[in-house]
PDB file of N, CA, C and O in Angstrom:
ATOM      1  N   MET A   1      58.193-126.845 -28.747  1.00  0.00           N
ATOM      2  CA  MET A   1      59.389-127.271 -29.346  1.00  0.00           C
ATOM      3  C   MET A   1      59.802-126.450 -28.096  1.00  0.00           C
ATOM      4  O   MET A   1      59.248-125.380 -27.848  1.00  0.00           O
ATOM      5  N   ALA A   2      61.321-127.244 -26.882  1.00  0.00           N
ATOM      6  CA  ALA A   2      61.560-126.821 -26.023  1.00  0.00           C
ATOM      7  C   ALA A   2      63.246-126.096 -26.174  1.00  0.00           C
ATOM      8  O   ALA A   2      64.148-126.871 -26.490  1.00  0.00           O
ATOM      9  N   VAL A   3      63.469-125.109 -26.014  1.00  0.00           N
ATOM     10  CA  VAL A   3      65.113-124.703 -25.620  1.00  0.00           C
ATOM     11  C   VAL A   3      65.547-124.205 -24.610  1.00  0.00           C
ATOM     12  O   VAL A   3      64.736-123.683 -23.844  1.00  0.00           O
ATOM     13  N   ARG A   4      66.966-124.203 -24.279  1.00  0.00           N
ATOM     14  CA  ARG A   4      67.426-123.378 -23.082  1.00  0.00           C
ATOM     15  C   ARG A   4      68.689-122.632 -23.604  1.00  0.00           C
ATOM     16  O   ARG A   4      69.672-122.997 -24.250  1.00  0.00           O
ATOM     17  N   GLY A   5      68.346-121.626 -23.155  1.00  0.00           N
ATOM     18  CA  GLY A   5      69.908-120.951 -23.490  1.00  0.00           C
ATOM     19  C   GLY A   5      69.933-119.936 -22.867  1.00  0.00           C
ATOM     20  O   GLY A   5      68.862-119.595 -22.365  1.00  0.00           O
ATOM     21  N   LEU A   6      71.276-118.959 -22.624  1.00  0.00           N
ATOM     22  CA  LEU A   6      71.520-117.833 -22.320  1.00  0.00           C
ATOM     23  C   LEU A   6      70.476-116.523 -22.551  1.00  0.00           C
ATOM     24  O   LEU A   6      69.555-116.853 -23.298  1.00  0.00           O
ATOM     25  N   VAL A   7      70.398-115.284 -22.152  1.00  0.00           N
ATOM     26  CA  VAL A   7      69.902-114.211 -23.286  1.00  0.00           C
ATOM     27  C   VAL A   7      70.665-113.249 -23.370  1.00  0.00           C
ATOM     28  O   VAL A   7      71.183-112.645 -22.431  1.00  0.00           O
ATOM     29  N   THR A   8      70.825-112.975 -24.923  1.00  0.00           N
ATOM     30  CA  THR A   8      71.770-112.022 -25.008  1.00  0.00           C
ATOM     31  C   THR A   8      70.812-110.554 -25.497  1.00  0.00           C
ATOM     32  O   THR A   8      71.511-109.567 -25.727  1.00  0.00           O
ATOM     33  N   ASP A   9      69.601-110.411 -25.626  1.00  0.00           N
ATOM     34  CA  ASP A   9      69.097-109.172 -25.663  1.00  0.00           C
ATOM     35  C   ASP A   9      67.838-109.517 -25.493  1.00  0.00           C
ATOM     36  O   ASP A   9      67.475-110.679 -25.676  1.00  0.00           O
ATOM     37  N   LEU A  10      66.828-108.340 -25.037  1.00  0.00           N
ATOM     38  CA  LEU A  10      65.970-108.114 -24.444  1.00  0.00           C
ATOM     39  C   LEU A  10      65.673-106.962 -25.176  1.00  0.00           C
ATOM     40  O   LEU A  10      66.431-106.004 -25.334  1.00  0.00           O
ATOM     41  N   ARG A  11      64.017-107.149 -25.822  1.00  0.00           N
ATOM     42  CA  ARG A  11      63.819-106.010 -26.373  1.00  0.00           C
ATOM     43  C   ARG A  11      61.686-105.659 -26.239  1.00  0.00           C
ATOM     44  O   ARG A  11      60.747-106.350 -26.633  1.00  0.00           O
ATOM     45  N   PRO A  12      61.708-104.802 -25.779  1.00  0.00           N
ATOM     46  CA  PRO A  12      59.937-104.935 -25.545  1.00  0.00           C
ATOM     47  C   PRO A  12      59.316-103.944 -26.708  1.00  0.00           C
ATOM     48  O   PRO A  12      59.718-102.869 -27.155  1.00  0.00           O
ATOM     49  N   PHE A  13      57.949-104.914 -27.066  1.00  0.00           N
ATOM     50  CA  PHE A  13      57.536-104.364 -28.576  1.00  0.00           C
ATOM     51  C   PHE A  13      56.707-103.785 -27.881  1.00  0.00           C
ATOM     52  O   PHE A  13      56.980-103.492 -26.717  1.00  0.00           O
ATOM     53  N   LYS A  14      55.481-103.483 -28.451  1.00  0.00           N
ATOM     54  CA  LYS A  14      53.907-103.088 -28.325  1.00  0.00           C
ATOM     55  C   LYS A  14      52.987-104.399 -27.355  1.00  0.00           C
ATOM     56  O   LYS A  14      52.194-104.066 -26.474  1.00  0.00           O
ATOM     57  N   GLN A  15      53.270-105.930 -27.713  1.00  0.00           N
ATOM     58  CA  GLN A  15      52.289-106.677 -27.792  1.00  0.00           C
ATOM     59  C   GLN A  15      53.266-107.293 -26.307  1.00  0.00           C
ATOM     60  O   GLN A  15      52.689-107.553 -25.251  1.00  0.00           O
ATOM     61  N   GLY A  16      54.508-107.420 -26.448  1.00  0.00           N
ATOM     62  CA  GLY A  16      55.221-107.758 -25.547  1.00  0.00           C
ATOM     63  C   GLY A  16      56.699-107.698 -25.092  1.00  0.00           C
ATOM     64  O   GLY A  16      57.165-106.894 -24.285  1.00  0.00           O
ATOM     65  N   MET A  17      57.402-108.752 -25.789  1.00  0.00           N
ATOM     66  CA  MET A  17      58.878-108.992 -25.201  1.00  0.00           C
ATOM     67  C   MET A  17      59.305-109.629 -26.153  1.00  0.00           C
ATOM     68  O   MET A  17      58.689-110.648 -26.468  1.00  0.00           O
ATOM     69  N   ARG A  18      60.561-109.210 -26.955  1.00  0.00           N
ATOM     70  CA  ARG A  18      61.395-110.149 -27.851  1.00  0.00           C
ATOM     71  C   ARG A  18      62.655-110.223 -27.041  1.00  0.00           C
ATOM     72  O   ARG A  18      63.232-109.212 -26.640  1.00  0.00           O
ATOM     73  N   ILE A  19      63.185-111.792 -26.747  1.00  0.00           N
ATOM     74  CA  ILE A  19      63.642-111.967 -26.101  1.00  0.00           C
ATOM     75  C   ILE A  19      65.263-113.109 -26.561  1.00  0.00           C
ATOM     76  O   ILE A  19      65.361-114.282 -26.198  1.00  0.00           O
ATOM     77  N   GLU A  20      66.245-112.422 -27.329  1.00  0.00           N
ATOM     78  CA  GLU A  20      66.760-113.097 -28.317  1.00  0.00           C
ATOM     79  C   GLU A  20      67.845-114.866 -26.896  1.00  0.00           C
ATOM     80  O   GLU A  20      67.946-114.865 -25.669  1.00  0.00           O
ATOM     81  N   LEU A  21      68.103-115.418 -27.420  1.00  0.00           N
ATOM     82  CA  LEU A  21      69.361-116.563 -26.495  1.00  0.00           C
ATOM     83  C   LEU A  21      70.084-116.954 -27.322  1.00  0.00           C
ATOM     84  O   LEU A  21      69.996-116.687 -28.520  1.00  0.00           O
ATOM     85  N   GLN A  22      70.881-117.625 -26.814  1.00  0.00           N
ATOM     86  CA  GLN A  22      72.197-118.507 -27.536  1.00  0.00           C
ATOM     87  C   GLN A  22      72.177-119.427 -26.583  1.00  0.00           C
ATOM     88  O   GLN A  22      72.138-119.281 -25.361  1.00  0.00           O
ATOM     89  N   ASP A  23      72.204-120.332 -27.195  1.00  0.00           N
ATOM     90  CA  ASP A  23      72.268-121.871 -27.205  1.00  0.00           C
ATOM     91  C   ASP A  23      73.560-121.828 -26.384  1.00  0.00           C
ATOM     92  O   ASP A  23      74.193-120.895 -25.891  1.00  0.00           O
ATOM     93  N   ALA A  24      73.821-123.796 -26.412  1.00  0.00           N
ATOM     94  CA  ALA A  24      75.297-123.764 -25.381  1.00  0.00           C
ATOM     95  C   ALA A  24      75.861-123.976 -27.070  1.00  0.00           C
ATOM     96  O   ALA A  24      76.927-123.362 -27.095  1.00  0.00           O
ATOM     97  N   ALA A  25      75.619-124.548 -28.412  1.00  0.00           N
ATOM     98  CA  ALA A  25      75.778-124.811 -29.105  1.00  0.00           C
ATOM     99  C   ALA A  25      76.527-122.980 -29.750  1.00  0.00           C
ATOM    100  O   ALA A  25      77.633-122.633 -30.165  1.00  0.00           O
ATOM    101  N   GLY A  26      75.596-122.468 -29.585  1.00  0.00           N
ATOM    102  CA  GLY A  26      76.540-120.863 -30.037  1.00  0.00           C
ATOM    103  C   GLY A  26      75.218-120.219 -30.952  1.00  0.00           C
ATOM    104  O   GLY A  26      75.165-119.060 -31.363  1.00  0.00           O
ATOM    105  N   ALA A  27      74.019-121.435 -31.189  1.00  0.00           N
ATOM    106  CA  ALA A  27      72.715-120.871 -32.272  1.00  0.00           C
ATOM    107  C   ALA A  27      72.192-119.888 -31.355  1.00  0.00           C
ATOM    108  O   ALA A  27      72.148-120.087 -30.141  1.00  0.00           O
ATOM    109  N   ARG A  28      71.778-118.790 -31.937  1.00  0.00           N
ATOM    110  CA  ARG A  28      70.777-117.820 -31.658  1.00  0.00           C
ATOM    111  C   ARG A  28      69.289-118.322 -31.692  1.00  0.00           C
ATOM    112  O   ARG A  28      68.867-119.067 -32.576  1.00  0.00           O
ATOM    113  N   ILE A  29      68.625-117.904 -30.776  1.00  0.00           N
ATOM    114  CA  ILE A  29      67.230-118.344 -30.273  1.00  0.00           C
ATOM    115  C   ILE A  29      66.202-117.485 -29.885  1.00  0.00           C
ATOM    116  O   ILE A  29      65.940-117.295 -28.698  1.00  0.00           O
ATOM    117  N   VAL A  30      65.257-116.646 -31.332  1.00  0.00           N
ATOM    118  CA  VAL A  30      64.494-115.746 -30.938  1.00  0.00           C
ATOM    119  C   VAL A  30      63.296-116.217 -30.079  1.00  0.00           C
ATOM    120  O   VAL A  30      62.829-117.356 -30.090  1.00  0.00           O
ATOM    121  N   VAL A  31      62.943-115.354 -29.464  1.00  0.00           N
ATOM    122  CA  VAL A  31      61.230-115.954 -28.041  1.00  0.00           C
ATOM    123  C   VAL A  31      61.211-114.598 -27.947  1.00  0.00           C
ATOM    124  O   VAL A  31      61.827-113.597 -27.580  1.00  0.00           O
ATOM    125  N   VAL A  32      59.436-115.363 -28.841  1.00  0.00           N
ATOM    126  CA  VAL A  32      58.060-113.736 -28.859  1.00  0.00           C
ATOM    127  C   VAL A  32      57.604-113.739 -27.581  1.00  0.00           C
ATOM    128  O   VAL A  32      57.647-114.956 -27.401  1.00  0.00           O
ATOM    129  N   ALA A  33      57.255-113.358 -26.700  1.00  0.00           N
ATOM    130  CA  ALA A  33      57.048-113.681 -25.164  1.00  0.00           C
ATOM    131  C   ALA A  33      55.347-112.455 -25.737  1.00  0.00           C
ATOM    132  O   ALA A  33      55.687-111.319 -26.070  1.00  0.00           O
ATOM    133  N   PHE A  34      53.951-112.714 -25.798  1.00  0.00           N
ATOM    134  CA  PHE A  34      53.388-111.328 -25.691  1.00  0.00           C
ATOM    135  C   PHE A  34      52.783-111.540 -24.515  1.00  0.00           C
ATOM    136  O   PHE A  34      52.697-112.487 -23.732  1.00  0.00           O
ATOM    137  N   ASP A  35      52.442-110.598 -24.562  1.00  0.00           N
ATOM    138  CA  ASP A  35      52.006-110.170 -22.995  1.00  0.00           C
ATOM    139  C   ASP A  35      51.052-110.991 -22.642  1.00  0.00           C
ATOM    140  O   ASP A  35      51.778-111.573 -21.836  1.00  0.00           O
ATOM    141  N   SER A  36      49.819-111.679 -22.519  1.00  0.00           N
ATOM    142  CA  SER A  36      49.948-112.801 -21.805  1.00  0.00           C
ATOM    143  C   SER A  36      50.692-113.561 -21.130  1.00  0.00           C
ATOM    144  O   SER A  36      50.556-113.918 -19.960  1.00  0.00           O
ATOM    145  N   ALA A  37      51.649-113.866 -22.020  1.00  0.00           N
ATOM    146  CA  ALA A  37      52.968-114.793 -21.325  1.00  0.00           C
ATOM    147  C   ALA A  37      53.519-113.980 -20.187  1.00  0.00           C
ATOM    148  O   ALA A  37      53.711-114.245 -19.000  1.00  0.00           O
ATOM    149  N   TRP A  38      53.754-112.671 -21.081  1.00  0.00           N
ATOM    150  CA  TRP A  38      55.009-112.145 -19.972  1.00  0.00           C
ATOM    151  C   TRP A  38      54.708-111.769 -19.096  1.00  0.00           C
ATOM    152  O   TRP A  38      55.336-112.113 -18.095  1.00  0.00           O
ATOM    153  N   ASN A  39      53.405-110.705 -18.942  1.00  0.00           N
ATOM    154  CA  ASN A  39      52.965-110.493 -17.781  1.00  0.00           C
ATOM    155  C   ASN A  39      52.318-111.200 -16.827  1.00  0.00           C
ATOM    156  O   ASN A  39      51.586-110.750 -15.945  1.00  0.00           O
ATOM    157  N   SER A  40      52.614-112.314 -17.036  1.00  0.00           N
ATOM    158  CA  SER A  40      52.258-113.164 -15.737  1.00  0.00           C
ATOM    159  C   SER A  40      53.779-113.930 -15.583  1.00  0.00           C
ATOM    160  O   SER A  40      53.477-115.099 -15.342  1.00  0.00           O
ATOM    161  N   LEU A  41      54.489-113.882 -15.594  1.00  0.00           N
ATOM    162  CA  LEU A  41      55.823-113.833 -15.381  1.00  0.00           C
ATOM    163  C   LEU A  41      56.116-113.304 -13.961  1.00  0.00           C
ATOM    164  O   LEU A  41      56.160-112.096 -13.727  1.00  0.00           O
ATOM    165  N   PRO A  42      56.325-114.307 -12.968  1.00  0.00           N
ATOM    166  CA  PRO A  42      57.103-113.098 -11.615  1.00  0.00           C
ATOM    167  C   PRO A  42      58.875-112.456 -11.932  1.00  0.00           C
ATOM    168  O   PRO A  42      59.344-111.509 -11.301  1.00  0.00           O
ATOM    169  N   PHE A  43      59.667-113.253 -13.068  1.00  0.00           N
ATOM    170  CA  PHE A  43      60.814-112.018 -13.415  1.00  0.00           C
ATOM    171  C   PHE A  43      60.623-111.548 -13.956  1.00  0.00           C
ATOM    172  O   PHE A  43      61.659-111.117 -14.461  1.00  0.00           O
ATOM    173  N   SER A  44      59.553-111.041 -14.531  1.00  0.00           N
ATOM    174  CA  SER A  44      59.674-109.755 -15.991  1.00  0.00           C
ATOM    175  C   SER A  44      60.142-108.790 -15.598  1.00  0.00           C
ATOM    176  O   SER A  44      60.471-108.108 -16.569  1.00  0.00           O
ATOM    177  N   GLN A  45      60.381-108.301 -14.664  1.00  0.00           N
ATOM    178  CA  GLN A  45      60.918-106.909 -14.241  1.00  0.00           C
ATOM    179  C   GLN A  45      62.147-107.610 -14.264  1.00  0.00           C
ATOM    180  O   GLN A  45      62.605-107.107 -15.290  1.00  0.00           O
ATOM    181  N   THR A  46      62.861-108.262 -13.950  1.00  0.00           N
ATOM    182  CA  THR A  46      64.065-108.616 -13.029  1.00  0.00           C
ATOM    183  C   THR A  46      65.005-109.301 -14.546  1.00  0.00           C
ATOM    184  O   THR A  46      66.033-108.698 -14.851  1.00  0.00           O
ATOM    185  N   LEU A  47      64.505-110.766 -15.568  1.00  0.00           N
ATOM    186  CA  LEU A  47      65.371-110.918 -16.247  1.00  0.00           C
ATOM    187  C   LEU A  47      66.342-110.149 -16.893  1.00  0.00           C
ATOM    188  O   LEU A  47      66.290-108.942 -17.129  1.00  0.00           O
ATOM    189  N   ALA A  48      67.373-111.066 -17.203  1.00  0.00           N
ATOM    190  CA  ALA A  48      68.546-109.574 -17.795  1.00  0.00           C
ATOM    191  C   ALA A  48      69.401-110.500 -18.293  1.00  0.00           C
ATOM    192  O   ALA A  48      69.249-111.699 -18.057  1.00  0.00           O
ATOM    193  N   ILE A  49      70.055-110.181 -18.786  1.00  0.00           N
ATOM    194  CA  ILE A  49      70.916-110.743 -19.793  1.00  0.00           C
ATOM    195  C   ILE A  49      72.495-111.291 -19.063  1.00  0.00           C
ATOM    196  O   ILE A  49      73.103-110.901 -18.066  1.00  0.00           O
ATOM    197  N   ASN A  50      72.786-112.358 -20.078  1.00  0.00           N
ATOM    198  CA  ASN A  50      73.170-113.268 -19.269  1.00  0.00           C
ATOM    199  C   ASN A  50      72.406-114.573 -18.557  1.00  0.00           C
ATOM    200  O   ASN A  50      72.846-115.712 -18.716  1.00  0.00           O
ATOM    201  N   ASP A  51      71.275-114.307 -17.797  1.00  0.00           N
ATOM    202  CA  ASP A  51      70.090-115.166 -17.217  1.00  0.00           C
ATOM    203  C   ASP A  51      70.371-116.826 -18.150  1.00  0.00           C
ATOM    204  O   ASP A  51      71.157-117.062 -19.068  1.00  0.00           O
ATOM    205  N   SER A  52      69.772-117.376 -17.731  1.00  0.00           N
ATOM    206  CA  SER A  52      69.824-118.717 -18.496  1.00  0.00           C
ATOM    207  C   SER A  52      68.483-119.324 -18.319  1.00  0.00           C
ATOM    208  O   SER A  52      68.318-119.919 -17.254  1.00  0.00           O
ATOM    209  N   LEU A  53      67.103-119.276 -19.483  1.00  0.00           N
ATOM    210  CA  LEU A  53      66.303-119.486 -19.363  1.00  0.00           C
ATOM    211  C   LEU A  53      65.319-120.555 -20.119  1.00  0.00           C
ATOM    212  O   LEU A  53      65.019-120.324 -21.290  1.00  0.00           O
ATOM    213  N   HIS A  54      64.978-121.346 -19.674  1.00  0.00           N
ATOM    214  CA  HIS A  54      64.627-122.584 -20.550  1.00  0.00           C
ATOM    215  C   HIS A  54      63.139-121.742 -20.933  1.00  0.00           C
ATOM    216  O   HIS A  54      62.582-120.969 -20.154  1.00  0.00           O
ATOM    217  N   VAL A  55      62.576-122.142 -22.530  1.00  0.00           N
ATOM    218  CA  VAL A  55      61.655-121.579 -22.990  1.00  0.00           C
ATOM    219  C   VAL A  55      60.609-122.998 -23.821  1.00  0.00           C
ATOM    220  O   VAL A  55      61.320-124.002 -23.869  1.00  0.00           O
ATOM    221  N   GLN A  56      59.757-123.159 -24.188  1.00  0.00           N
ATOM    222  CA  GLN A  56      58.503-124.069 -24.711  1.00  0.00           C
ATOM    223  C   GLN A  56      57.806-123.651 -25.402  1.00  0.00           C
ATOM    224  O   GLN A  56      57.400-122.621 -24.864  1.00  0.00           O
ATOM    225  N   GLY A  57      57.092-123.831 -26.836  1.00  0.00           N
ATOM    226  CA  GLY A  57      56.449-122.768 -26.776  1.00  0.00           C
ATOM    227  C   GLY A  57      56.242-123.328 -28.971  1.00  0.00           C
ATOM    228  O   GLY A  57      57.103-123.910 -29.631  1.00  0.00           O
ATOM    229  N   GLU A  58      55.921-123.218 -29.086  1.00  0.00           N
ATOM    230  CA  GLU A  58      55.308-123.351 -30.845  1.00  0.00           C
ATOM    231  C   GLU A  58      56.627-122.597 -31.419  1.00  0.00           C
ATOM    232  O   GLU A  58      57.159-121.580 -30.975  1.00  0.00           O
ATOM    233  N   LEU A  59      56.985-123.359 -32.491  1.00  0.00           N
ATOM    234  CA  LEU A  59      58.300-122.647 -33.167  1.00  0.00           C
ATOM    235  C   LEU A  59      57.668-121.961 -34.575  1.00  0.00           C
ATOM    236  O   LEU A  59      57.286-122.877 -35.304  1.00  0.00           O
ATOM    237  N   ALA A  60      57.507-121.041 -35.001  1.00  0.00           N
ATOM    238  CA  ALA A  60      56.715-120.429 -35.769  1.00  0.00           C
ATOM    239  C   ALA A  60      58.169-119.296 -36.846  1.00  0.00           C
ATOM    240  O   ALA A  60      59.299-118.974 -36.477  1.00  0.00           O
ATOM    241  N   GLU A  61      57.532-119.032 -38.015  1.00  0.00           N
ATOM    242  CA  GLU A  61      58.222-118.120 -38.713  1.00  0.00           C
ATOM    243  C   GLU A  61      57.290-116.835 -38.773  1.00  0.00           C
ATOM    244  O   GLU A  61      56.069-116.683 -38.781  1.00  0.00           O
ATOM    245  N   TYR A  62      58.800-115.645 -38.825  1.00  0.00           N
ATOM    246  CA  TYR A  62      58.384-114.508 -38.944  1.00  0.00           C
ATOM    247  C   TYR A  62      59.163-113.562 -39.848  1.00  0.00           C
ATOM    248  O   TYR A  62      60.310-113.145 -39.684  1.00  0.00           O
ATOM    249  N   ARG A  63      58.291-113.305 -40.856  1.00  0.00           N
ATOM    250  CA  ARG A  63      59.852-112.297 -41.811  1.00  0.00           C
ATOM    251  C   ARG A  63      60.981-112.459 -42.125  1.00  0.00           C
ATOM    252  O   ARG A  63      61.896-111.639 -42.195  1.00  0.00           O
ATOM    253  N   GLY A  64      60.945-114.488 -42.511  1.00  0.00           N
ATOM    254  CA  GLY A  64      62.012-115.152 -43.046  1.00  0.00           C
ATOM    255  C   GLY A  64      62.935-115.332 -41.654  1.00  0.00           C
ATOM    256  O   GLY A  64      64.144-115.556 -41.714  1.00  0.00           O
ATOM    257  N   GLU A  65      62.105-115.188 -40.240  1.00  0.00           N
ATOM    258  CA  GLU A  65      63.236-115.617 -39.278  1.00  0.00           C
ATOM    259  C   GLU A  65      62.340-116.440 -38.121  1.00  0.00           C
ATOM    260  O   GLU A  65      61.178-116.146 -37.842  1.00  0.00           O
ATOM    261  N   LEU A  66      62.888-117.219 -37.678  1.00  0.00           N
ATOM    262  CA  LEU A  66      62.770-118.859 -37.179  1.00  0.00           C
ATOM    263  C   LEU A  66      62.226-117.989 -35.369  1.00  0.00           C
ATOM    264  O   LEU A  66      63.015-117.167 -34.903  1.00  0.00           O
ATOM    265  N   GLU A  67      60.787-118.334 -34.509  1.00  0.00           N
ATOM    266  CA  GLU A  67      60.277-117.472 -33.336  1.00  0.00           C
ATOM    267  C   GLU A  67      59.919-118.511 -32.553  1.00  0.00           C
ATOM    268  O   GLU A  67      58.881-118.993 -33.006  1.00  0.00           O
ATOM    269  N   ILE A  68      60.452-119.330 -31.174  1.00  0.00           N
ATOM    270  CA  ILE A  68      59.662-119.582 -30.568  1.00  0.00           C
ATOM    271  C   ILE A  68      58.655-119.028 -29.289  1.00  0.00           C
ATOM    272  O   ILE A  68      59.032-118.637 -28.184  1.00  0.00           O
ATOM    273  N   LEU A  69      56.975-119.142 -29.910  1.00  0.00           N
ATOM    274  CA  LEU A  69      56.194-118.044 -28.934  1.00  0.00           C
ATOM    275  C   LEU A  69      55.647-119.545 -27.378  1.00  0.00           C
ATOM    276  O   LEU A  69      55.009-120.574 -27.155  1.00  0.00           O
ATOM    277  N   PRO A  70      56.333-118.744 -26.935  1.00  0.00           N
ATOM    278  CA  PRO A  70      55.750-119.483 -25.492  1.00  0.00           C
ATOM    279  C   PRO A  70      54.462-118.985 -25.583  1.00  0.00           C
ATOM    280  O   PRO A  70      54.265-117.962 -26.240  1.00  0.00           O
ATOM    281  N   GLU A  71      53.127-119.826 -24.755  1.00  0.00           N
ATOM    282  CA  GLU A  71      51.672-119.705 -24.933  1.00  0.00           C
ATOM    283  C   GLU A  71      51.025-119.193 -23.599  1.00  0.00           C
ATOM    284  O   GLU A  71      50.015-118.505 -23.453  1.00  0.00           O
ATOM    285  N   LEU A  72      52.025-119.803 -22.508  1.00  0.00           N
ATOM    286  CA  LEU A  72      51.758-119.425 -21.022  1.00  0.00           C
ATOM    287  C   LEU A  72      52.786-119.291 -20.355  1.00  0.00           C
ATOM    288  O   LEU A  72      53.740-120.011 -20.651  1.00  0.00           O
ATOM    289  N   GLY A  73      52.948-118.108 -18.991  1.00  0.00           N
ATOM    290  CA  GLY A  73      54.143-117.866 -18.334  1.00  0.00           C
ATOM    291  C   GLY A  73      54.348-118.725 -17.751  1.00  0.00           C
ATOM    292  O   GLY A  73      55.259-118.397 -16.991  1.00  0.00           O
ATOM    293  N   THR A  74      54.022-119.927 -17.541  1.00  0.00           N
ATOM    294  CA  THR A  74      54.552-121.313 -17.161  1.00  0.00           C
ATOM    295  C   THR A  74      55.944-121.997 -17.823  1.00  0.00           C
ATOM    296  O   THR A  74      56.939-122.584 -17.398  1.00  0.00           O
ATOM    297  N   ASP A  75      55.241-121.426 -19.525  1.00  0.00           N
ATOM    298  CA  ASP A  75      56.082-121.725 -20.690  1.00  0.00           C
ATOM    299  C   ASP A  75      57.421-121.117 -20.565  1.00  0.00           C
ATOM    300  O   ASP A  75      58.135-121.473 -21.502  1.00  0.00           O
ATOM    301  N   LEU A  76      58.072-120.242 -19.650  1.00  0.00           N
ATOM    302  CA  LEU A  76      59.060-119.985 -19.303  1.00  0.00           C
ATOM    303  C   LEU A  76      59.382-119.825 -17.999  1.00  0.00           C
ATOM    304  O   LEU A  76      58.555-119.678 -17.098  1.00  0.00           O
ATOM    305  N   ALA A  77      61.111-119.861 -17.808  1.00  0.00           N
ATOM    306  CA  ALA A  77      61.510-120.319 -16.463  1.00  0.00           C
ATOM    307  C   ALA A  77      62.726-119.899 -16.397  1.00  0.00           C
ATOM    308  O   ALA A  77      63.417-119.923 -17.415  1.00  0.00           O
ATOM    309  N   ILE A  78      63.268-119.399 -15.110  1.00  0.00           N
ATOM    310  CA  ILE A  78      65.317-118.985 -15.089  1.00  0.00           C
ATOM    311  C   ILE A  78      65.863-120.107 -14.550  1.00  0.00           C
ATOM    312  O   ILE A  78      65.492-120.435 -13.423  1.00  0.00           O
ATOM    313  N   VAL A  79      66.802-120.868 -15.222  1.00  0.00           N
ATOM    314  CA  VAL A  79      67.405-122.082 -14.901  1.00  0.00           C
ATOM    315  C   VAL A  79      68.647-121.985 -14.143  1.00  0.00           C
ATOM    316  O   VAL A  79      69.736-121.933 -14.714  1.00  0.00           O
ATOM    317  N   GLU A  80      68.520-121.958 -12.880  1.00  0.00           N
ATOM    318  CA  GLU A  80      69.777-121.921 -11.786  1.00  0.00           C
ATOM    319  C   GLU A  80      71.440-122.505 -11.954  1.00  0.00           C
ATOM    320  O   GLU A  80      72.234-122.386 -11.021  1.00  0.00           O
TER     321      GLU A  80
END
């Protein structure tokens, strides 16, 4: 699955980063980037609220919430 949206929240957790996006239709999208993907990103230290992000990954459900799980750092890209 692939999505594009604006970053609305960034929350580090033990194994990576939880990113919330809002797409053009206003839908909230949760992206969970585990350390294996997150630490390989050249922009992991500079990603900020309101950046536009393109993400592809596996769709999964966790505690009743749908999440996108990118596998590689190349599965996330800042869109200009």
